[in-house]
C-alpha positions as CSV (number, residue, x, y, z in Angstrom):
1,M,-32.5,83.6,55.2
2,K,-29.6,81.4,56.9
3,T,-27.7,79.4,54.0
4,L,-25.9,76.1,54.1
5,T,-22.6,78.1,54.1
6,Q,-23.3,79.5,57.5
7,F,-23.4,76.5,59.2
8,F,-20.2,75.5,58.2
9,N,-18.2,79.0,58.3
10,P,-20.0,81.3,60.5
11,F,-17.2,84.1,59.2
12,L,-18.8,85.0,56.2
13,N,-17.4,88.3,54.4
14,E,-19.5,90.3,51.4
15,S,-17.4,88.5,48.6
16,Q,-18.5,84.9,50.0
17,M,-22.1,86.3,49.8
18,D,-21.8,87.2,46.2
19,A,-20.7,83.8,45.2
20,K,-22.7,81.9,42.6
21,Y,-22.0,78.5,44.3
22,E,-21.6,77.6,47.9
23,V,-18.4,75.7,48.2
24,I,-17.4,73.6,51.0
25,E,-14.4,72.3,50.4
26,N,-11.1,70.7,52.7
27,M,-13.2,70.5,55.8
28,I,-14.0,67.7,58.3
29,V,-17.6,68.1,59.4
30,N,-17.9,66.2,63.1
31,T,-21.0,65.0,64.8
32,K,-23.7,67.5,63.5
33,E,-27.4,67.0,62.8
34,F,-29.0,68.9,60.2
35,K,-32.9,68.7,59.9
36,G,-35.0,70.3,57.1
37,L,-32.4,72.0,55.8
38,S,-32.2,72.9,51.9
39,I,-28.9,72.8,50.3
40,S,-29.0,74.5,46.8
41,G,-26.2,75.5,44.5
42,S,-23.7,74.1,46.6
43,L,-20.3,72.3,45.8
44,F,-19.2,69.7,48.5
45,S,-15.4,68.8,47.6
46,L,-12.8,67.0,49.5
47,T,-14.8,67.0,52.7
48,T,-15.1,64.5,55.4
49,F,-18.1,64.1,57.1
50,K,-17.9,61.9,60.3
51,N,-21.1,60.9,62.3
52,V,-23.2,63.8,61.0
53,T,-26.9,63.0,60.2
54,F,-29.0,64.8,57.5
55,E,-32.8,64.4,58.2
56,S,-35.6,65.6,55.6
57,C,-32.9,67.7,53.7
58,V,-32.9,68.6,50.2
59,F,-30.0,68.8,48.1
60,Y,-31.3,70.6,45.0
61,G,-28.5,71.5,41.8
62,S,-25.4,70.7,44.0
63,K,-22.4,68.6,43.4
64,I,-21.1,66.3,45.7
65,E,-17.5,65.1,44.8
66,N,-14.5,63.4,46.5
67,C,-15.9,63.1,49.5
68,K,-15.8,60.7,52.6
69,F,-18.9,59.8,54.4
70,V,-18.1,58.2,57.8
71,N,-20.9,56.6,59.9
72,C,-23.5,59.0,58.6
73,N,-27.1,58.9,58.2
74,F,-29.4,60.5,55.5
75,I,-32.8,59.9,56.5
76,D,-36.0,60.9,54.1
77,C,-33.4,63.2,51.8
78,E,-34.0,63.9,48.5
79,F,-31.5,64.6,45.7
80,Q,-33.0,66.7,43.1
81,F,-30.5,67.4,39.8
82,T,-27.5,66.9,42.1
83,S,-24.7,64.7,40.9
84,V,-22.5,62.4,43.5
85,S,-19.2,61.3,42.1
86,H,-16.0,59.8,43.5
87,C,-17.2,59.6,46.9
88,K,-16.9,57.2,49.5
89,F,-19.7,56.1,51.9
90,N,-18.5,53.7,54.9
91,G,-21.0,52.6,57.6
92,T,-23.4,55.0,56.4
93,S,-27.2,55.0,56.1
94,L,-29.3,56.4,53.5
95,E,-33.1,55.4,54.4
96,N,-35.9,56.3,52.2
97,C,-33.9,58.7,50.2
98,K,-35.4,59.9,46.6
99,W,-33.1,60.8,43.7
100,D,-34.7,62.7,41.0
101,Y,-32.0,63.4,37.9
102,S,-29.0,62.7,40.2
103,P,-26.7,60.4,39.1
104,I,-24.3,58.6,41.4
105,K,-21.2,57.8,39.7
106,R,-17.5,56.2,40.4
107,T,-18.5,56.2,44.3
108,E,-17.8,53.4,46.7
109,F,-20.3,51.8,49.4
110,N,-18.7,50.0,52.1
111,F,-20.6,48.5,55.1
112,S,-23.3,50.5,54.5
113,Y,-27.3,50.4,54.5
114,L,-28.8,51.6,51.3
115,C,-32.7,51.5,50.8
116,A,-34.3,49.8,47.9
117,V,-34.3,53.2,45.5
118,T,-30.6,54.4,46.6
119,M,-29.3,51.0,45.8
120,H,-31.2,51.2,42.1
121,Y,-29.9,54.1,41.4
122,S,-26.4,53.5,42.7
123,S,-26.4,50.2,40.5
124,L,-27.1,52.2,37.3
125,E,-23.7,52.8,36.9
126,S,-21.3,50.1,36.4
127,N,-18.5,51.9,38.1
128,N,-19.9,52.3,41.6
129,S,-18.7,49.3,44.0
130,H,-20.8,48.1,46.7
131,S,-19.0,46.3,49.6
132,S,-20.7,44.2,52.6
133,C,-24.0,46.9,52.2
134,T,-27.2,45.7,53.3
135,S,-30.3,47.2,51.8
136,N,-34.1,46.4,51.5
137,A,-33.7,45.3,48.0
138,D,-34.8,41.9,48.5
139,L,-37.7,43.5,46.3
140,T,-37.3,44.1,42.6
141,W,-37.9,47.5,41.5
142,E,-41.1,46.7,40.2
143,Q,-42.3,45.2,43.4
144,A,-41.0,48.2,45.2
145,L,-43.1,50.5,43.0
146,V,-46.4,48.3,43.7
147,A,-45.7,48.5,47.6
148,E,-45.6,52.2,47.6
149,E,-48.7,52.6,44.9
150,A,-50.5,50.0,47.4
151,T,-49.4,52.3,50.5
152,A,-50.5,55.6,48.6
153,N,-53.9,53.7,47.9
154,K,-54.2,52.8,51.6
155,T,-54.1,56.3,52.7
156,Q,-56.4,57.4,50.2
157,H,-59.2,55.0,51.3
158,E,-58.5,55.9,55.1
159,Q,-59.1,59.6,54.2
160,E,-62.1,58.6,52.2
161,D,-63.4,56.6,55.0
162,F,-62.8,59.3,57.3
163,T,-64.7,61.8,55.2
164,S,-67.3,59.4,55.2
165,L,-67.8,59.4,58.9
166,V,-67.6,63.1,59.3
167,E,-70.3,63.6,56.6
168,N,-72.3,61.0,58.1
169,F,-72.0,62.6,61.9
170,L,-72.6,66.3,60.8
171,F,-75.2,65.6,58.1
172,G,-77.0,62.4,59.6
173,K,-76.7,60.3,56.8
174,Q,-77.3,56.6,57.4
175,A,-74.8,54.0,56.5
176,A,-75.9,52.0,53.7
């Protein structure tokens, strides 16, 4: 099984394989694309990410501390039981991200785009800063939840309509 460490350090040895946490420390990661990557039990510390895209990645039970993200993209990512602290996001886009039990503390967002959910969770801590950031947070949190529920209901109705059409076709039921 490929793990996160193999993407950053291809020269693994046996002592690294037995470690409790995968540690990515004091590195510079330039112009990479990670898609569908599961990052579990990892510690990112003092690492700079430049022009890195994380798409549909899951950060589970990890720590991201004292890191810099410059012109990076987080698209459809999930943060579960992951703490983000003392980080700087410059010119970074966080789109459609989910934050489950993942605090964001003492973190700076500068010239970044934050989806409404990310803006909400990053605003929970008074020691986070947002400078020249944009967001789709024109909606209140309640409005965002209602909009999400409406989308889910629409999808459910579309599935029910499709099921009815298939049943009518297969079983010759007449439309009422």
